[in-house]
N, C-alpha and C positions, 0 to 999 in steps of 0.2 A: 504494500500500500504506500502511495506517495506521501511524503511528509506534509504537503499542503492539505491533503484530504484528511490525514490523521489529525492535524492541528484543528481543522474545522470541526470534525466529529468530537474531539476532546473539548473544545471550547463550548460546544452545545451541551455536552455531558456535564461540564463544570457548572454552567448556568442552571441546568436542571437540578443538579445536586444541591447547590446553594439555596435555591428557592424551596425545594422540598425539605431540606434539612431545617431551614429556618422555620417553616410552617410546623413541622413535627415537633421541634424543640419548644416552640411557643405553646403549642397545644398541650404537650406534656407538662410544661411549667404551670399553665393555667389549671389543669386538672389535678396536679399533684401538690403544688406548692401554695395553694390558696390560703391555707391556714398556717403556713410556715413564716418564720421571721425573716428579717432582711439578710441575716448571715447565710441562711439556707438558700435564699434567692441568689446572693452573690456567688456562693460556691457552685450552685447549679449552672448559672450562666457562664461562669469562668470555665468550668469543666466542659460544658456543651459548646462553648465557643472554640475550643481546641479540637474536639473530637472530629469535626468535619474535615480537618486537615489530612487525616489518615487516608480516606478514600480519594481525596483530591490529589494527594501525593502520588498515588498509583496512576491516576489518570494523566497527570503531567509527565510522569516517568514514561508512560506509554506514548504520549504525544511526541516527545523529543528523542525517542529511540531512533537510531540510525536506520535508514532504509535498507531493507534486505536486498541482496543481489539476486537478480533473476536471470 
């Protein structure tokens, strides 16, 4: 697969990942943290703010991989 096509697909996947992850993280926070204090909110959003980096890292690594010889 050409690098340009892989970059396009990866960019679209990253946008979908970020939007979906933000919605899910917010829904979980509203459902589970409604009775919790500010420290629990801070800890949850700090943790969930970093978790999306793991799948994004794999997408970016796939995007910049050198083109296979054919």
